C-alpha positions as CSV (number, residue, x, y, z in Angstrom):
1,M,95.6,73.6,-65.2
2,T,95.6,69.9,-66.4
3,R,98.8,69.3,-64.4
4,T,97.1,70.7,-61.3
5,I,93.8,68.8,-61.7
6,T,95.2,65.3,-62.5
7,P,96.9,64.8,-59.1
8,R,93.7,65.6,-57.3
9,L,91.7,63.1,-59.3
10,R,94.5,60.6,-58.7
11,T,94.3,61.2,-55.0
12,L,90.5,60.6,-55.0
13,V,91.0,57.2,-56.8
14,L,93.8,56.3,-54.4
15,L,91.5,57.1,-51.5
16,L,88.9,54.7,-52.8
17,L,91.4,51.9,-53.3
18,A,93.0,52.5,-49.9
19,V,89.7,52.4,-48.0
20,T,88.5,49.4,-49.9
21,G,91.8,47.7,-49.3
22,V,91.6,48.3,-45.5
23,L,88.1,46.9,-45.4
24,F,89.0,43.8,-47.3
25,A,92.2,43.3,-45.3
26,G,90.3,43.2,-42.0
27,A,87.2,41.5,-43.4
28,A,86.0,38.1,-42.2
29,P,83.4,36.0,-44.1
30,A,80.1,37.8,-44.5
31,S,78.3,38.2,-41.2
32,A,75.4,35.8,-40.6
33,H,72.1,37.6,-41.0
34,A,70.2,34.5,-39.9
35,A,71.4,33.7,-36.4
36,L,71.2,30.4,-34.7
37,T,68.9,30.9,-31.7
38,G,68.5,27.3,-30.4
39,S,69.4,23.6,-31.0
40,D,68.4,20.2,-29.8
41,P,70.6,18.6,-28.5
42,A,72.0,21.9,-27.2
43,Q,75.6,22.9,-27.5
44,G,77.9,21.1,-25.0
45,V,75.1,19.0,-23.5
46,V,75.6,15.3,-22.6
47,V,72.6,13.1,-23.3
48,K,72.1,9.6,-21.9
49,Q,70.5,8.1,-25.0
50,A,71.3,8.8,-28.7
51,P,68.9,11.3,-30.2
52,T,66.9,10.3,-33.4
53,E,67.4,13.7,-34.9
54,V,69.3,17.0,-34.6
55,S,67.3,20.3,-35.0
56,L,68.5,23.8,-35.3
57,T,66.4,27.0,-34.9
58,F,67.3,30.2,-36.6
59,S,66.2,33.8,-36.2
60,E,64.6,33.7,-39.7
61,K,63.7,31.3,-42.4
62,V,66.7,29.9,-44.3
63,A,67.4,28.0,-47.5
64,T,68.9,24.5,-47.2
65,N,70.4,21.9,-49.5
66,T,71.6,18.3,-49.2
67,N,74.8,19.3,-47.2
68,S,73.3,22.1,-45.2
69,L,73.1,20.1,-41.9
70,R,75.7,17.5,-41.1
71,V,76.3,15.4,-38.0
72,L,79.8,13.8,-37.6
73,D,80.7,11.1,-35.1
74,P,83.9,11.2,-33.0
75,G,85.9,9.7,-35.9
76,G,84.6,12.3,-38.4
77,K,82.1,10.1,-40.3
78,P,78.7,11.5,-41.2
79,V,75.8,9.9,-39.3
80,Q,72.9,11.9,-40.7
81,T,70.4,10.3,-43.1
82,G,68.4,12.1,-45.8
83,Q,68.1,15.8,-46.4
84,P,67.3,18.5,-43.8
85,S,63.7,19.4,-43.5
86,N,61.7,22.4,-42.2
87,V,59.9,20.8,-39.3
88,S,58.2,24.1,-38.1
89,G,58.6,27.8,-38.5
90,T,62.4,28.5,-38.5
91,T,63.4,25.1,-37.1
92,Y,65.2,22.6,-39.4
93,A,66.1,19.0,-38.6
94,V,68.0,16.1,-40.0
95,Q,67.5,12.4,-39.0
96,L,70.3,10.4,-37.5
97,K,71.3,6.8,-37.9
98,S,70.3,4.3,-35.2
99,G,72.7,2.7,-32.8
100,L,75.0,5.6,-32.3
101,G,77.8,5.0,-29.9
102,K,79.1,7.1,-27.0
103,G,81.3,10.1,-27.5
104,T,81.3,13.7,-28.8
105,Y,79.5,14.5,-32.0
106,T,79.9,17.6,-34.2
107,V,77.0,19.4,-35.8
108,S,77.9,21.7,-38.7
109,W,75.5,23.7,-40.7
110,Q,75.7,25.8,-43.9
111,V,72.5,27.7,-44.9
112,I,71.5,30.8,-46.8
113,S,69.6,33.4,-44.9
114,A,66.4,35.0,-46.3
115,D,68.4,38.2,-47.1
116,S,70.7,36.2,-49.4
117,H,73.8,36.0,-47.1
118,P,75.4,32.6,-46.3
119,V,75.8,31.5,-42.7
120,S,77.7,28.6,-41.3
121,G,78.8,27.3,-38.0
122,A,79.4,24.2,-35.8
123,Y,79.0,22.9,-32.2
124,T,79.3,19.7,-30.3
125,F,77.2,17.5,-28.0
126,S,78.0,14.2,-26.4
127,I,76.2,10.8,-26.0
128,G,76.9,9.1,-22.6
129,A,80.1,11.0,-21.9
130,P,82.4,13.4,-23.7
131,S,85.3,12.0,-25.7
132,K,88.1,13.2,-28.0
133,T,87.2,13.9,-31.5
134,V,89.2,14.2,-34.7
135,V,86.6,16.5,-36.3
136,S,87.6,20.1,-37.0
137,S,84.4,20.9,-38.9
138,D,85.6,20.4,-42.5
139,A,82.5,22.0,-43.9
140,P,83.3,24.4,-46.8
141,V,83.8,28.0,-45.7
142,V,81.0,29.9,-47.4
143,G,81.1,33.7,-47.8
144,G,84.9,33.7,-47.3
145,G,88.2,33.0,-49.0
146,V,89.0,34.1,-52.5
147,V,85.5,33.6,-53.8
148,G,84.1,35.6,-50.9
149,A,86.5,38.5,-51.6
150,L,85.7,38.5,-55.3
151,Y,82.0,38.5,-54.5
152,Q,82.3,41.5,-52.3
153,V,84.2,43.3,-55.0
154,G,81.3,42.7,-57.3
155,R,78.9,44.0,-54.7
156,Y,80.9,47.3,-54.3
157,A,81.1,47.7,-58.1
158,S,77.4,47.1,-58.6
159,Y,76.4,49.8,-56.1
160,A,79.0,52.2,-57.5
161,G,77.8,51.5,-61.1
162,F,74.1,52.1,-60.2
163,I,74.8,55.3,-58.4
164,V,76.9,56.8,-61.3
165,L,74.4,55.5,-63.9
166,A,71.2,56.8,-62.3
167,G,72.7,59.9,-60.6
168,G,74.6,61.0,-63.8
169,A,71.5,60.7,-66.0
170,A,69.4,62.5,-63.4
171,F,72.0,65.4,-63.3
172,V,71.8,65.8,-67.1
173,L,68.0,65.7,-67.3
174,A,67.2,67.7,-64.2
175,C,70.1,70.1,-63.9
176,W,72.1,70.6,-67.0
177,R,70.5,69.5,-70.3
178,R,73.4,70.9,-72.3
179,G,75.5,68.2,-70.6
180,A,73.9,65.6,-72.8
181,G,76.3,66.7,-75.5
182,V,79.4,66.8,-73.2
183,R,81.6,63.7,-74.0
184,A,83.0,63.5,-70.5
185,L,79.5,63.1,-69.0
186,Q,78.6,60.6,-71.7
187,R,81.6,58.5,-70.8
188,L,80.7,58.7,-67.1
189,V,77.1,57.5,-67.5
190,V,78.1,54.8,-70.0
191,G,80.9,53.7,-67.6
192,G,78.3,53.4,-64.8
193,W,76.1,51.2,-67.1
194,L,79.1,49.0,-68.1
195,T,80.2,48.6,-64.5
196,L,76.8,47.6,-63.2
197,T,76.3,45.2,-66.1
198,A,79.7,43.5,-65.6
199,A,79.3,43.4,-61.8
200,T,75.8,41.8,-62.1
201,L,77.1,39.1,-64.5
202,W,80.1,38.6,-62.1
203,L,77.8,38.1,-59.1
204,L,75.5,35.7,-61.0
205,L,78.5,33.6,-62.0
206,L,80.1,33.6,-58.5
207,R,76.8,33.1,-56.5
208,G,76.8,29.3,-56.7
209,S,80.3,28.8,-55.4
210,Y,79.9,31.7,-52.9
211,T,76.9,30.0,-51.2
212,T,78.0,26.4,-51.4
213,S,81.5,25.1,-51.7
214,G,83.5,28.4,-51.6
215,K,85.9,27.0,-54.1
216,A,87.2,28.9,-57.1
217,D,87.0,25.8,-59.2
218,D,83.2,25.9,-59.0
219,I,82.8,29.4,-60.3
220,F,82.1,28.1,-63.8
221,D,79.9,25.1,-62.7
222,L,76.8,25.4,-64.9
223,G,75.0,23.1,-62.5
224,L,75.4,25.5,-59.6
225,L,74.4,28.4,-62.0
226,G,71.2,26.6,-62.7
227,Q,70.5,26.3,-58.9
228,V,71.2,30.0,-58.4
229,L,68.7,30.9,-61.1
230,Q,66.0,29.2,-59.1
231,T,66.6,31.3,-56.0
232,K,65.3,34.7,-55.0
233,T,68.8,36.3,-55.4
234,G,69.2,34.7,-58.8
235,A,65.8,36.0,-60.0
236,A,66.8,39.5,-58.7
237,L,70.1,39.5,-60.6
238,V,68.4,38.3,-63.9
239,S,65.8,41.0,-63.5
240,R,68.6,43.5,-63.1
241,L,70.1,42.4,-66.4
242,L,66.8,42.8,-68.2
243,L,66.4,46.3,-66.8
244,L,69.9,47.2,-67.8
245,A,68.9,46.4,-71.4
246,A,66.2,49.0,-71.1
247,A,68.7,51.4,-69.5
248,A,70.9,50.9,-72.6
249,L,68.1,52.1,-74.8
250,F,67.5,55.1,-72.5
251,I,71.2,56.1,-72.7
252,A,71.2,55.8,-76.5
253,V,68.3,58.2,-76.7
254,L,69.7,60.6,-74.1
255,F,73.1,61.0,-75.7
256,G,71.9,60.6,-79.3
257,A,68.6,62.1,-80.4
258,Y,68.1,64.2,-77.3
259,A,71.6,65.7,-77.3
260,K,71.4,66.7,-81.0
261,R,67.9,68.2,-80.8
262,E,67.6,72.0,-80.6
263,E,65.8,73.6,-77.7
264,G,62.0,73.9,-78.1
265,A,58.7,72.2,-77.4
266,E,59.8,69.0,-79.1
267,K,62.8,68.7,-76.9
268,R,60.8,69.5,-73.8
269,D,58.4,66.7,-74.6
270,L,61.3,64.3,-75.1
271,S,62.8,65.4,-71.8
272,F,59.5,64.6,-70.0
273,G,59.4,61.1,-71.7
274,L,63.0,60.4,-70.8
275,A,62.4,61.5,-67.2
276,I,59.4,59.2,-66.8
277,G,61.2,56.2,-68.4
278,G,64.4,56.9,-66.5
279,V,62.6,56.9,-63.1
280,V,60.8,53.7,-63.9
281,V,64.1,51.9,-64.9
282,A,66.0,53.3,-62.0
283,A,63.3,52.3,-59.5
284,G,63.3,48.8,-61.1
285,L,67.0,48.5,-60.7
286,A,66.8,49.6,-57.0
287,T,64.0,47.1,-56.4
288,S,66.4,44.3,-57.5
289,W,68.4,45.0,-54.3
290,A,65.4,45.6,-52.1
291,M,63.8,42.2,-53.0
292,A,66.8,40.2,-52.1
293,E,68.4,41.8,-49.1
294,H,67.6,43.3,-45.7
295,A,64.4,45.0,-46.7
296,S,62.7,41.7,-47.8
297,V,63.0,40.1,-44.4
298,G,62.3,41.0,-40.8
299,I,59.4,43.2,-39.7
300,Q,57.2,45.1,-42.0
301,P,58.7,44.0,-45.4
302,G,55.7,45.5,-47.2
303,I,56.7,48.9,-46.0
304,A,60.5,48.4,-45.9
305,M,60.9,47.4,-49.5
306,P,59.4,50.6,-51.0
307,V,61.2,52.7,-48.5
308,D,64.5,51.0,-49.4
309,V,63.9,51.7,-53.1
310,V,63.3,55.4,-52.4
311,H,66.4,55.4,-50.2
312,L,68.6,54.0,-53.0
313,L,67.2,56.5,-55.5
314,A,67.9,59.4,-53.2
315,V,71.5,58.1,-52.7
316,A,72.0,57.8,-56.4
317,A,70.5,61.3,-57.1
318,W,72.8,62.8,-54.5
319,L,76.1,61.0,-54.8
320,G,75.8,60.2,-58.6
321,G,74.8,63.7,-59.3
322,L,77.7,65.0,-57.3
323,T,80.1,62.8,-59.3
324,A,78.6,64.2,-62.6
325,L,78.9,67.8,-61.3
326,L,82.6,67.1,-60.4
327,V,83.2,65.8,-63.9
328,A,81.4,68.8,-65.5
329,L,83.4,71.2,-63.4
330,Y,86.8,69.7,-64.3
331,R,86.2,68.1,-67.8
332,A,83.6,70.1,-69.6
333,P,84.9,71.9,-72.7
334,A,85.8,75.6,-72.4
335,E,83.1,76.5,-74.9
336,T,80.5,74.5,-72.9
337,P,81.1,75.3,-69.2
338,V,78.6,74.2,-66.6
339,E,76.5,77.2,-65.7
340,A,75.8,78.6,-62.3
341,A,72.1,77.9,-62.8
342,A,72.8,74.2,-63.3
343,V,74.8,74.1,-60.1
344,R,71.9,75.8,-58.3
345,R,69.5,73.2,-59.7
346,F,71.7,70.4,-58.4
347,S,72.0,72.1,-55.0
348,R,68.2,71.9,-54.7
349,L,68.1,68.3,-56.0
350,A,70.8,67.4,-53.4
351,F,68.9,69.1,-50.6
352,G,65.7,67.1,-51.5
353,S,67.7,63.9,-51.6
354,V,69.3,64.5,-48.2
355,T,65.8,65.2,-46.7
356,T,64.5,62.0,-48.2
357,L,67.6,60.1,-46.9
358,A,67.0,61.4,-43.4
359,A,63.3,60.2,-43.4
360,T,63.9,56.8,-45.0
361,G,67.1,56.3,-43.0
362,T,65.3,56.9,-39.7
363,Y,62.8,54.2,-40.5
364,Q,65.5,51.8,-41.6
365,S,67.5,52.4,-38.4
366,W,64.5,51.7,-36.2
367,R,63.7,48.6,-38.2
368,Q,67.2,47.2,-38.1
369,L,68.2,48.2,-34.6
370,G,65.1,48.1,-32.5
371,S,66.7,49.8,-29.4
372,W,69.0,52.7,-28.6
373,S,71.6,50.2,-27.0
374,A,72.0,48.5,-30.4
375,F,73.8,51.6,-31.7
376,T,76.8,50.9,-29.4
377,D,76.3,47.2,-28.6
378,T,76.2,45.8,-32.2
379,R,78.5,46.1,-35.1
380,Y,75.7,47.2,-37.3
381,G,74.8,50.0,-35.0
382,Q,78.5,51.1,-34.8
383,L,78.7,51.2,-38.6
384,L,75.5,53.1,-38.8
385,L,76.9,55.7,-36.4
386,V,79.9,56.1,-38.7
387,K,77.5,56.5,-41.7
388,I,75.5,59.1,-39.9
389,G,78.7,61.0,-39.1
390,L,79.9,60.9,-42.7
391,V,76.5,62.2,-43.9
392,G,76.9,65.0,-41.4
393,V,80.3,65.8,-42.8
394,M,79.0,65.8,-46.4
395,V,76.1,68.1,-45.5
396,A,78.6,70.5,-43.9
397,V,80.8,70.5,-47.0
398,A,77.8,70.8,-49.2
399,S,76.8,74.0,-47.4
400,V,80.2,75.4,-48.4
401,S,79.5,74.4,-52.0
402,R,76.1,76.2,-51.8
403,R,77.9,79.4,-50.7
404,W,80.3,79.2,-53.6
405,T,77.4,78.5,-55.9
406,R,75.7,81.7,-54.9
407,R,78.9,83.7,-55.6
408,L,79.6,82.0,-58.9
409,A,79.5,84.3,-61.8
410,D,77.5,82.8,-64.7
411,T,80.2,81.7,-67.1
412,T,77.9,82.1,-70.1
413,V,78.7,85.8,-70.0
414,A,82.4,85.1,-70.4
415,A,81.6,82.7,-73.2
416,G,79.5,85.3,-74.9
417,S,82.1,88.0,-74.6
418,A,84.6,85.7,-76.3
419,K,82.4,85.3,-79.3
420,P,83.2,88.6,-81.1
421,E,86.9,87.8,-80.7
422,K,86.4,84.3,-82.3
423,E,84.5,86.0,-85.2
424,R,87.3,88.5,-85.6
425,V,90.0,85.8,-85.7
426,A,87.9,83.8,-88.2
427,S,87.4,86.9,-90.3
428,G,91.1,87.8,-90.3
429,A,92.0,84.2,-91.2
430,A,89.5,84.3,-94.1
431,Q,90.9,87.6,-95.3
432,Q,94.5,86.2,-95.2
433,S,93.3,83.1,-97.1
434,T,91.7,85.3,-99.7
435,G,94.7,87.5,-100.1
436,K,97.1,84.6,-100.4
437,S,94.8,82.9,-102.9
438,E,94.7,86.0,-105.0
439,S,98.4,86.4,-104.9
440,G,99.0,82.8,-105.7
441,G,99.7,81.7,-102.1
442,G,98.5,78.3,-100.8
443,S,95.2,78.1,-98.9
444,Q,96.5,75.3,-96.7
445,R,98.7,77.7,-94.8
446,A,95.7,80.0,-94.2
447,A,93.6,77.2,-92.9
448,Q,96.4,76.0,-90.6
449,L,96.8,79.6,-89.3
450,A,93.1,79.8,-88.6
451,R,93.2,76.5,-86.6
452,Q,96.1,77.7,-84.6
453,R,94.4,81.0,-83.7
454,A,91.2,79.1,-82.8
455,A,93.2,76.9,-80.4
456,V,94.8,79.9,-78.8
457,D,91.4,81.5,-78.4
458,A,90.0,78.4,-76.8
459,A,92.9,78.2,-74.4
460,R,92.4,81.8,-73.5
461,Q,88.7,81.1,-72.7
462,K,89.7,78.2,-70.6
463,R,92.2,80.3,-68.6
464,L,89.5,82.9,-68.0
465,R,87.0,80.3,-66.9
466,D,89.5,78.5,-64.6
467,G,90.7,81.8,-63.2
468,D,87.3,82.5,-61.7
469,L,88.0,82.4,-58.0
470,H,84.4,81.4,-57.2
471,R,84.5,78.5,-59.7
472,F,87.8,77.4,-58.3
473,G,86.4,77.4,-54.8
474,L,83.3,75.4,-55.9
475,R,85.6,72.8,-57.6
476,R,87.6,72.3,-54.3
477,S,84.4,71.9,-52.2
478,V,82.8,69.5,-54.6
479,L,86.0,67.5,-54.7
480,A,85.9,67.3,-50.9
481,E,82.3,66.2,-51.0
482,A,83.2,63.4,-53.5
483,G,86.0,62.2,-51.3
484,V,83.7,61.8,-48.3
485,A,81.1,60.2,-50.6
486,V,83.6,57.5,-51.6
487,V,84.0,56.5,-47.9
488,L,80.3,56.8,-47.3
489,L,79.6,54.4,-50.2
490,V,82.1,51.9,-48.8
491,V,80.5,52.0,-45.3
492,T,77.0,51.8,-46.8
493,T,77.9,48.7,-48.8
494,W,79.5,47.2,-45.7
495,L,76.3,47.7,-43.8
496,T,74.3,45.6,-46.3
497,Q,76.5,42.6,-45.4
498,T,76.4,43.1,-41.6
499,E,74.0,41.4,-39.4
500,P,71.2,43.8,-38.3
501,G,71.4,45.0,-34.7
502,R,68.0,43.7,-33.9
503,T,68.8,40.2,-35.0
504,E,72.2,40.2,-33.3
505,L,70.7,41.2,-29.9
506,E,67.9,38.7,-30.2
507,A,70.5,36.0,-31.0
508,K,72.6,36.9,-28.1
509,A,69.7,36.7,-25.8
510,A,68.4,33.4,-27.1
511,T,71.6,31.5,-27.9
512,S,72.7,28.9,-25.4
513,S,75.6,29.7,-23.1
514,T,75.2,33.4,-23.4
515,G,77.2,34.0,-20.3
516,S,77.7,33.2,-16.6
517,A,75.5,34.5,-13.8
518,T,76.5,34.7,-10.1
519,A,74.1,34.2,-7.2
520,P,73.5,37.4,-5.2
521,S,74.6,37.7,-1.6
522,N,71.4,36.1,-0.2
523,G,72.2,32.9,-2.1
524,A,69.2,32.9,-4.4
525,L,69.8,32.7,-8.2
526,T,67.5,33.8,-11.0
527,L,68.1,33.2,-14.7
528,D,66.0,34.6,-17.5
529,M,66.2,32.9,-20.9
530,P,64.2,34.0,-24.0
531,F,63.1,31.1,-26.2
532,D,61.5,30.6,-29.6
533,T,60.3,27.1,-30.7
534,G,59.3,28.4,-34.1
535,G,55.6,27.3,-33.8
536,T,52.4,29.1,-32.9
537,N,52.8,30.9,-29.6
538,G,56.4,29.6,-29.5
539,K,58.1,32.8,-28.2
540,G,58.5,33.6,-24.6
541,V,60.8,33.8,-21.6
542,V,61.6,31.0,-19.2
543,S,62.9,32.0,-15.7
544,V,64.6,29.7,-13.3
545,D,64.8,30.5,-9.6
546,L,67.2,28.4,-7.5
547,D,67.4,28.8,-3.7
548,P,69.8,28.8,-2.0
549,A,71.9,28.1,-5.1
550,G,74.5,26.1,-3.2
551,V,75.9,22.6,-2.7
552,G,73.2,20.2,-1.5
553,A,69.5,20.4,-1.7
554,N,67.9,23.4,-3.5
555,E,64.4,24.6,-4.2
556,M,63.7,25.3,-7.8
557,H,60.9,27.3,-9.4
558,I,60.3,27.8,-13.1
559,Y,58.1,30.5,-14.7
560,V,57.1,30.7,-18.3
561,Q,55.8,34.0,-19.7
562,K,54.9,35.4,-23.1
563,P,57.0,38.3,-24.5
564,N,54.4,40.7,-23.0
565,G,54.9,39.3,-19.5
566,Q,51.7,37.2,-19.3
567,A,52.1,33.8,-17.8
568,F,51.1,30.8,-20.0
569,D,51.2,27.0,-19.9
570,I,53.1,24.8,-22.2
571,P,53.1,21.0,-22.5
572,E,56.5,20.3,-21.0
573,V,59.4,21.9,-19.3
574,K,62.6,20.0,-18.4
575,V,65.9,21.1,-16.7
576,A,69.3,19.6,-16.7
577,F,72.4,20.6,-14.8
578,T,75.9,20.0,-16.2
579,L,79.3,20.8,-14.7
580,E,81.5,20.5,-17.8
581,A,84.8,21.2,-16.0
582,K,84.4,18.0,-13.9
583,K,82.4,16.1,-16.6
584,I,79.4,15.8,-14.3
585,G,76.0,15.6,-15.8
586,P,73.7,16.3,-17.2
587,L,71.6,15.8,-14.0
588,P,68.0,15.9,-15.2
589,V,65.2,17.5,-13.2
590,T,61.5,17.2,-14.1
591,P,59.5,19.8,-12.2
592,D,55.9,19.6,-11.2
593,H,53.3,21.9,-12.6
594,I,51.9,24.2,-9.9
595,T,49.7,26.7,-11.7
596,T,49.5,28.7,-14.9
597,G,53.1,29.2,-16.1
598,H,54.6,27.9,-12.9
599,W,56.6,24.7,-12.2
600,S,58.6,23.7,-9.2
601,A,60.9,21.0,-7.9
602,S,62.3,20.5,-4.3
603,G,65.4,18.7,-3.2
604,V,67.4,19.5,-6.4
605,Q,70.8,18.2,-5.5
606,I,74.0,20.0,-6.6
607,P,77.0,17.8,-5.7
608,M,79.7,20.4,-5.8
609,A,80.4,24.1,-6.4
610,G,81.3,25.3,-9.9
611,D,80.2,27.0,-13.1
612,W,77.1,24.9,-13.9
613,K,75.3,24.9,-17.2
614,I,71.5,25.1,-16.6
615,A,69.8,23.9,-19.8
616,V,66.0,24.3,-20.0
617,T,64.0,22.3,-22.7
618,V,60.8,24.0,-23.6
619,R,58.1,22.2,-25.6
620,T,55.2,24.3,-26.8
621,S,53.4,21.7,-29.0
622,D,53.8,18.1,-30.0
623,I,56.7,19.0,-32.4
624,D,57.8,22.5,-31.4
625,Q,60.7,22.3,-28.9
626,V,63.9,24.2,-28.1
627,T,66.6,24.0,-25.5
628,V,68.1,27.2,-24.1
629,S,70.8,27.5,-21.5
630,K,73.0,29.7,-19.3
631,N,76.0,29.2,-17.1
632,A,75.8,30.1,-13.4
633,Q,78.2,29.9,-10.5
634,I,76.6,27.7,-7.9
635,G,78.0,27.1,-4.4
């Protein structure tokens, strides 16, 4: 039977390695969870006078350092002064040197989003007129390269370790208490603890390089480690290590005093105490993820974080318990087989976990997506559909396991029937030993014979147990569940490092140059551009109407509305037209205020037909300002 089982387990391991390899092979640097939604000067714009500062607006608050925001002249020399500062809301700015010459300047940024993921990028603007530039944005690549790949390995390992640790312990306490004395289960749970501890230390060591230079040489930089310890992610990792120390004590009691204690009131009391302590430690470990990732940012973080903790605990109870059941079915000793009652208890535990996952997952999906279209229009939504499909497959396979469980004969009967045979063998061996001793024979031979017969008897019990058709069917279905669970774990971990659909759609709507618009057949052109200046009442939509949207004089109307559609006034609105293909512009237009939320300008001259960039600068207070733009075919 061992020769039959080993290839199956090897196949499961190879499946894990293959799926992980495919993901890493096609993986780019970690997706930006804080998206750039605006900039001043805007991307590709040509300004007449040199700006005094460059500001960037993100979809959420970010963490910055000295090199987070750099501005490079056409020759590649930095022209920023001082450190970036948070001027308002989610807008960050850096001051520029005075007397900047004409040409194209490169703005590169490298920040850490509120959910702990690094984000970087670059764009250009020009002073006076565009020019050639030698800059290729030499900013370090954060979240990618060798360090990025190593960091992602640590993330996968930490999730896997937590699931095996928490789920394996839950299986022992809630489903199969006799399993506390089974060495295979002990090795599984301890292995989960070791994996999670090693992965946490690994992530803590890599974090500094992962979020700054991206260089392998900086992994052991103690200065960077000190900076990491002062961040939210660093605090979460240190908290996880402290909780793992408590988990080590829990494991020692579970597989020590608890496993050795006989059934009775005292053991029941100890079970209750271990259950309470285990839930507290497991919830604390789950919180170390919730406090530093998606759940801690965005809408309703006060609700999202507890929901995320419950979600992680349900995942661990289901997938970790499934792993423990698989080990018990294949590796438990013949004299201590996993009973049908234990399998039925796990079946109920798994059903409760799946119900919890459905409820918490629905809330998380709504929070991260925000619309039905995000399921198909964003990478996060597409991965979520894959995850939902995998959960459906697991539930279907689990239903097969439940049918096998109902048919499974309780193996304790077989174990009990084998007991008289063992006593008979032992009695015979003892009689032989006595006889040989009396006749002057050696007792060593009798003891050896007794051990051989005991081994044969154990092998016979194992054959009887493994020959149970129902148990064999249950093994196969649980193994299939575990295979799907491996892929599900990979997809779930990938989801945690993918930009949420809600953020991605908002960024697409607000980012400059989101696409080209063509005037309808009557010649009129309407462009709607969401904006967010980061200040109070800083969100809204600016609409630009151009009629007849052709070469020559045009009538332009601008409308500013709140997200709910209500018109409102702001201190200033400016428009600029740029035809980048012909290096014409920007042609500034300052419209006149007509009424609440309405500005207009007549005689707006468009010199030639082409794909014009229409950039609108919106200022909602003395310091809150953003420029958004779209391209449109005019003429």
